[in-house]
Steps between C-alpha positions, in 0.01 A plus 500: 500500500148605585393363842129479575332536830378188666162357407356622832621858443370488135157400630517791750592747223206365278261548793636849554453579128146353501403723790641806329312423170171453701551832681570694190207343323274572801593868449369485148835484316547265211758240584699289249386143500784243520633417158312785327696653213600863606394631143138399587430710812620759749478525873676378808763238435612292802815316447686233708880474482591174663870575510660412831673842509443865589315550172232231572150565622159627386490813284219722367517703186246701298460441123296767315264390222661344189414804298673754745807258515519476118488878461767553748725235364445637140595865616799382688611270208478804262695714746205729548599578860282812513181305411239553779419132496838420675425739779146384531595131496750565787247700698235228462745232626615722793148583607385138484807380702409758765137380498596141527742569775230694689252216455732225611623700808134576600436133479789426733766375264861602559648651176804692385642628169662209323840692482612273215634638177329210318165586656467873464176657639401173673393418853629207707247347725678388825213346694129464505272632774534319832352147498188592710414806276233406258447708178255770557312398189449139607156402605411551864296283728194728453530487125283247297669174462607443144549151345869408481610770750647396834559750788781275617708468184856455637641651174374841598 
């Protein structure tokens, strides 16, 4: 039977995923919106597994554009294993996973390879930056005050 983490742990995972999405978006990467159909967009996909086991946590994957994915699926389905789109699609995913790992590490997140056969080429986010470390892209005291922005937002 599938056992979920506690409500407190689920909230902690959601907070971590929110911080990861914000950091990747701040770097300029497209990030899947919650509930968006994957056939509509590509970009960083941040997923939460609320399982109370070793496979649970926050994971990051890269989805290429729907067009590139469709071309790769078509070539694979037709057993055209020498089609350059298969190599290119794999190279794009690997490059973007390396880039996202570098971005998150630079921002202070603890990450590792997912090491899960059900999550190939994904990252597991173990922890956010230390609680006192604000995102570098967040407004500073010398910045112009913006309506709706708070320098003391506890979620950050």
